[in-house]
N, C-alpha and C positions, 0 to 999 in steps of 0.2 A: 563524405562526412565520417568523422570518427565514430566507430561503433561503441556504444556505452556498455555492451554486454561482454563479460569476461569469457563465458562459456558459449557453446553453440546454443542458439535460441530454443532448440527443441528440448534442451535439458531444463528449461524453466517451466514451472507449473504453478498454478494458483487455484485457490478454492473460492469460486465466486458465489456459491450458494451458502448463505449464512446458516441455514438449518443443518446442512450436511457438515459444515465446519464445526458447529456447536455439538452435534451428535458424536463426531469423531473425538473431540476433546473430552466430552462428558463420559463417553464409554471408556476412553483411556484412563480417566481418573477413577472410574468405578472399578475397572480391572485391577488397577494398582492398589487401591485402598481396601478392596474386598477380597482380592485374590481369586477372582472368578475367571472363567474362560472368556475369550473374545465374543463368542456368540451370546453368552449370558449377559455380559456387560452391554452389548449392543441392544439386547432386548430390554434391559432395565432403563437404558438411556432413552429409548423410544417411548417407553411407558411414562417416564418422568416428563418428557416433552409434551406428549399428548395431554397429560393431566394439567400442566401449568401454562402452556402456550396460549395466548390470546392474540389473534391477528387484529390488525387495524384496518379500517376502511379508508380508501384513498379516492380522490377525484382528480382527474388530470385531463389535459388537452392532448388529443392525438391528431397529428397532422395527416391529412389525406393526400392522395396522389396529386390532386390539383392544387394543393397548398392550403386549402381550407382546414380549419381546426374543428374537431368534434369532441364534445365532453364525454368522458368515459368514467365509469365507476368500477372499482376492483378492490381487492384486499392488498395490503402492502406486500405480503409474500407472493401473491399472485402477480402483482406488477413486476416484482424482481424476477420471478421465475420466467415470466413471458419474455422479458428482455434477454435473459440468459439463453432461453431456447432459440430466440431469433438472432442470437449473437450480436445484439445491439451493444453500443457503448454507453454504459451507465456511469454518469459523472457524479462527483460528491454532492451536487445540488439535487440529484435524482432526476435530472433531465436525461433523457435517453436519445441516442443518435443512431441512425441506420449505419450498419457496418459498411466500410468503404468497399468491401468485396461485392456488395450488392449495388451500391450507388456512390460514386465518388463526388465530393463537393468541388465545384470550380474554385472556390476560395482556398480549399486545401491545396489544390494544384498551384495556385498563385503563391501561397506561402512556401511550399516546398521549392519552387523555382527560385524564390528570393533567398531562401536559406542556402541553397547551393551557390548562388551568385555571390552571396556575402562571404561564404567560406573561401571561395576562389579569390575574391578581392582582398580578404584579410591576409591570406598567405602571400599573395603578390606584394602587398604593402609591406609586410614584414621582411620579405626578401629584398625589396628595394631599399628599405631603411638600412638593412645590414650591409648592402653594397654602397651605401652613401648617396643614393639617388633620392634626394629629399623631395624633388618635384613629383616624381612618380609615386613616392610613398604617401604624400599628401593627397594625391588624386585617388589612390586606391582606398585610403582611409575615408575620404568623402563618399566613395562608392559604397563601401561596406556599411557606412552609417546610414546612407539613404535606403539600403535594403532593409535595415532594421526599422527605420521609420515607416516604410511601406507596410511591413507586417504589424507593427505596433498600432498603426493608424486604424486597423480593422476593429480593434477593441473599442475605440471611441466611436467609430461609425456604427457599430452594432447598437450603441446606446442612444443614438440620435433618431428620434421619431421621423424627422424630415428626410432622412437619408434612405436611399433605395436599399441599402444593406441592413436596415434596421431589423434587429433580432433581439428581443428583450432578454432571452435566456443565454445568449452567447457570451455576453460580458461576464456574467456570474459564473458561467462554465469555465471560461479561461482563468478567472481569478481563483476560483475554488481549486482547480487542478494544480495550478502553480503553487499556491500556498500549502496545499496538502502535501505535495511532493517535497517542497522545501522543509516543511515541518518534520516529515518522516526522515529526510536526509539529516537534518540537524539532530534528531533524536538518535539516529543510528550512529552518527559521529560521536555524540556525547557518550553513548554506551561503549563504543569500541575504543575510543581514545582516552576518555577520562573515567569510565566506569559509572557515569551518572545515568540514572533511570528515573522516569517520571512515575512515581508511585504515591499518588496523593491519598489512597485509601488501601486498607488491607485487602479488599477484593481485587484491586488492581494488581497487587503483588501475586496473589494466588492464581489469578487468571493468566498472568504472564508466565508464571512458573509452569502451569498446566499446558499452556500453548507450546512452550519450548520443549517440554518433556514429550509431548505428543508427536511433534514433527522433527525432532532432532535425528540426524543421521548417525545413529550409534555406531555402526561398523566403521564409518569414516572417522569418527571421533576417536574410537579405540585405536585405529591404525595410526593416527597422528600422535596420540599420547604414548603409545608403545614405541613408535619409531624415534621420537625425540626425548623419550624418558621424562615426560612432563609430570608435574606434581598432580597426584590424584586428590581432588578436594574431598573433605569430609562434610558432614552435615553442618558442623559448626562453621567451617570455612564459608559454606554457601550462605548460611544465615547472616554472617558478617557482611558479605557482599550485598545482600538484599537490604539489610538495615542501614548500610552506608548511604543508600538513597532514600529509603522510606522514612528514616528518622528525621529527614529534613521537612517532612510534611505531617507526620503523626507518630505517636509512640503507643503501641498497643501490644504489650507483652502477652496478654491473654490470647489474642488472635494468633500470634505466632506459635504459642505453645499448643493451642487446640486445633488449629487449621493448617498452618504452613509446615511446621516442623514434623508432625506425624506423617504428612505426605512425603516430605523430603526423605524421611527415614526408610521409606519403602522403595525408593528409587535406586537404581544402580549408580555406581560411582561415575560412570560415563554420562549418565543423565545429569548428575550434579555438575560435571565438567561443562556440559552444554549450557546449563543455567548460569 
C-alpha cells in the first residue's frame, strides 16, 4: 500500500493529554505577554489551571475478558488519562479500544487482507485497461469492488442486532473517525490553498494563534525564509490574514485591539510567518 506519511514515522509526535497541551500553550502565552522565564510561566499556568479547572463525572461500560460489560464511574480526565496510560485507542465518540499490540481483532485482519487484495486488483485492472485487455480489466474491477463491499458491509453488520457481529459502538466509531479526518483534511486544504480559516469567534482566533506560536518550528521557518529570501510579515500583514477569515463570521475591532494585536506585537517575525 502507498504510505501516506512524507517523513519517517518516528518524526511524527502528538500531544494526547489535553491538560499538558493546555498548560504548554498557556505557559507559552504567559511567557510571551509577561516576559517571564519558562519556569515562572509554567508555575503561573499550573496555578491558573488548579484554580479554574472543574472535572466532570463520567459513567461508562468496561468490557471484561469474557466479553461481559461492567459499569464504571470515573472523572472525564481520569478516563482520558487511563486510556493514554494503557495506550488504548480513544476515538471521537470517546469509545476506547485495546491497542492492537496487546490484542488484535480478527475483523481488523479481515479488513487488512481485503485492502491489500483490492489494491492488487485495482493495479492489475488499470494495467489491463492500458494494454487494451477489456475482459481482464472488467474482471479486476469487479474483484476490487467486491473487496470494497466486503469491508463496507461490516459497518451495516455492526448496527444489526440480529447479526453475530452486532456492536453498537462500532458504527459510530467508524463514522466519527472518517468524518473527523475528512473535516480536518478539508480545513487544512482550505487554509493551505485558499487561505480560508474557520474563525467563528474571537476566542477561536486567539486560540489558533497561540497554538501556532507555541508549536511552530522557528529554526526551520527561519532557514526557509532566509534561504528563499521570503517576505517577512509585519503585525499588520498578519492581522489582515486573520481578518480575511474572521470577518466572514464576526467583526470585533475591540477584541483585536485588546487581545490579538498586543500578543502579535510581542512575537518574533518568524512566529508571525508561521501564523
